[in-house]
C-alpha positions in Angstrom: 0.0 0.0 0.0 1.4 3.4 -1.0 2.3 5.7 1.9 0.0 8.6 2.8 3.0 10.7 3.8 6.7 10.3 3.1 9.5 12.3 4.7 12.6 12.2 2.6 15.5 13.5 4.6 13.4 16.6 5.3 14.7 19.6 7.3 12.3 22.3 8.4 12.9 25.6 10.1 12.6 29.4 10.2 14.9 32.0 8.6 17.2 29.1 7.6 17.5 28.0 11.3 16.5 24.3 11.4 13.9 23.1 13.9 13.5 19.6 12.5 16.6 17.9 11.1 16.9 15.2 8.5 13.7 13.3 9.1 12.9 10.3 7.0 10.0 7.9 7.3 6.6 6.9 6.1 3.0 7.2 7.4 0.6 4.5 6.0 -2.9 5.4 4.9 -5.3 5.1 7.9 -2.5 5.4 10.5 -3.2 6.7 13.9 0.1 8.3 14.8 1.1 10.3 17.9 4.0 12.8 17.7 5.6 13.3 21.1 8.8 14.9 22.3 10.1 17.7 24.5 8.9 21.3 24.3 10.6 22.8 21.3 11.2 19.4 19.7 9.8 20.5 16.3 6.3 18.9 16.5 4.4 22.1 15.4 7.1 22.9 12.8 6.7 19.4 11.3 2.9 19.9 11.1 3.3 23.2 9.4 5.5 21.5 6.9 2.9 18.8 6.3 0.1 21.3 5.6 2.2 23.5 3.4 2.6 26.5 5.7 6.4 25.9 5.7 8.5 24.9 2.8 11.4 22.4 3.6 14.9 23.9 3.9 16.1 20.6 2.5 14.6 17.3 1.5 10.9 16.8 0.8 7.5 15.9 2.2 5.4 13.8 -0.2 1.6 13.6 0.5 0.7 10.6 -1.6 -1.4 12.5 -4.2 -3.3 14.6 -1.6 -3.8 18.3 -2.3 -4.2 20.9 0.3 -8.0 20.5 0.4 -7.5 16.9 1.4 -5.7 17.9 4.6 -7.5 19.2 7.7 -5.3 21.1 10.2 -6.2 21.9 13.8 -3.6 24.4 15.1 -2.9 25.1 18.7 -5.4 27.5 20.2 -2.6 29.9 20.9 -2.2 30.4 17.2 -5.7 31.7 16.8 -6.6 35.4 17.3 -9.5 35.1 19.7 -10.1 38.9 19.6 -11.2 38.6 15.9 -15.0 39.3 15.8 -16.2 36.2 14.2 -19.1 33.9 15.4 -18.8 30.3 16.2 -21.1 29.5 13.3 -19.0 31.4 10.8 -15.7 30.0 11.9 -17.0 26.4 11.8 -18.4 27.2 8.4 -14.9 27.8 7.0 -14.6 24.0 7.1 -16.8 23.9 4.1 -14.4 26.0 1.9 -13.3 22.7 0.3 -16.7 22.3 -1.3 -18.0 25.9 -1.5 -14.8 27.8 -2.3 -13.6 30.8 -0.4 -16.4 33.0 -1.7 -19.1 30.3 -1.8 -22.5 31.1 -0.4 -24.1 29.4 2.6 -27.4 27.8 1.6 -29.8 25.7 3.6 -27.7 22.5 3.1 -24.5 24.1 4.3 -26.2 25.6 7.3 -27.6 22.2 8.3 -24.1 20.7 8.0 -22.7 23.4 10.3 -25.5 22.8 12.8 -24.9 19.0 12.7 -21.2 19.5 13.3 -21.8 21.8 16.3 -24.2 19.2 17.7 -21.7 16.5 17.2 -19.2 18.3 19.5 -21.8 19.4 22.0 -22.0 23.1 21.1 -25.8 23.4 20.4 -26.8 27.0 21.2 -23.4 28.5 20.7 -23.8 29.5 17.0 -24.0 33.2 17.6 -21.4 33.6 20.3 -18.1 35.2 19.3 -15.1 33.0 19.6 -13.5 35.2 22.2 -16.3 34.3 24.7 -15.5 30.6 24.6 -13.7 28.6 27.3 -10.6 26.5 26.4 -12.7 23.4 26.1 -15.4 25.1 24.1 -12.8 26.5 21.7 -11.3 23.1 21.1 -14.8 21.6 20.5 -15.4 24.4 17.9 -12.2 23.6 16.1 -13.0 19.9 16.0 -16.4 20.8 14.5 -14.5 22.7 11.7 -12.4 19.6 11.1 -15.5 17.5 10.9 -16.8 19.6 8.1 -13.6 19.5 6.1 -14.2 15.7 5.5 -10.4 15.3 5.0 -8.4 12.1 4.3 -5.5 13.4 6.3 -6.1 15.1 9.7 -3.3 16.9 11.6 -4.0 17.8 15.2 -1.6 20.0 17.1 -2.0 19.6 20.9 -5.8 18.8 20.6 -6.2 17.9 24.3 -4.1 20.5 25.9 -5.5 22.5 28.8 -9.1 21.1 28.5 -11.2 19.2 31.0 -11.4 15.4 31.2 -14.9 15.2 29.7 -14.0 17.4 26.7 -10.9 15.3 26.2 -13.0 12.1 26.2 -15.6 13.5 23.8 -12.9 14.7 21.3 -10.9 11.5 21.6 -14.0 9.6 20.6 -14.1 11.7 17.4 -10.4 10.8 16.7 -11.3 7.1 17.1 -14.2 7.6 14.7 -11.9 9.1 12.1 -9.5 6.2 12.5 -12.3 3.7 12.1 -13.2 5.5 8.8 -9.6 4.8 7.6 -8.6 8.4 7.7 -5.0 9.2 8.5 -4.7 11.0 11.8 -1.5 12.6 13.3 -1.6 14.2 16.7 1.0 16.1 18.7 0.6 15.1 22.3 2.1 15.4 25.8 0.1 12.9 27.8 2.0 9.7 27.6 -0.8 7.7 29.3 -3.2 8.9 26.7 -0.8 8.0 23.9 -0.1 4.5 25.3 -3.9 3.8 25.6 -5.1 5.2 22.3 -2.3 5.5 19.7 -0.8 2.3 18.2 2.1 4.1 16.5 4.3 6.9 17.8 7.1 9.2 16.5 9.4 10.4 19.3 10.9 13.7 18.0 13.7 15.8 19.5 14.6 18.1 16.6 15.4 14.8 14.9 13.9 11.3 15.0 14.6 9.4 18.2 12.4 6.5 17.5 9.4 5.6 15.3 7.2 2.5 15.5 4.9 0.7 17.8 4.1 2.9 20.8 5.1 0.4 23.5 8.6 0.1 21.9 9.0 3.8 21.2 8.1 5.1 24.7 10.8 3.2 26.5 12.8 4.8 29.3 15.9 4.7 27.2 14.3 6.4 24.2 12.7 9.1 26.4 16.1 9.8 28.1 17.7 10.0 24.6 15.1 12.5 23.6 15.8 14.6 26.6 19.6 14.4 25.9 19.0 15.5 22.3 16.8 18.4 23.4 19.4 19.6 25.9 22.0 19.6 23.2 20.0 22.4 21.6 18.7 24.0 24.8 20.5 24.6 28.1 17.2 24.7 30.0 16.3 21.4 31.5 12.7 22.7 32.0 12.4 23.4 28.3 13.2 19.7 27.6 10.5 18.2 29.9 7.6 16.3 28.4 4.9 14.2 30.0 6.4 11.5 32.1 9.8 11.7 30.4 12.4 10.8 33.1 15.2 13.0 34.1 18.8 11.8 33.8 18.8 11.1 37.5 15.8 8.8 37.3 
């Protein structure tokens, strides 16, 4: 089966300063892959490369025949300007741009789809609220509703369960499982190692470069986690910046 994603010795960064170094590997269609690693390991940078926001400094990312409209991207909420005066309904509706185009109109069918997506994430009655009034969990539910409408074959989630309550995490994780059951390819950057072990069969451990990639139980070994910390500290003198989840310290 042809790969959904291929990384061919890819290096990504900003202003020619690499943040991900010489990554090679393949993601199979229908994979459910967690990307874990220390803060500053390059997870968000890798995702921006996958969705075309960043062009590689070297190497290439091959998306298996997908175009940009086949990829749904859920950024970190810190990347979203919550002061922008847009309603929940209108922001979720941007997920239909794949079918309507940027200037397409919203008819009855489209409005019903938006209402169904909001209901699926538990946001009935929030349609007319501005995004700046939402809590962290409500904001994440809204972004998941937008992804639902995109109906994409490749879904890229950057810290989808960060700083939200347990119930919201469980509800949104159920959507991730649903996408996986539909044979969509799902990549998620995560910090919660228990969540990764329980729900993601495959993991890439990243620390500017690939530490390990494969079955989650094998990748998240104590030796690999320590190696990721060592690699991170080679780039950053702050031990705090290299902490992630239950990653052990050198003294552990």
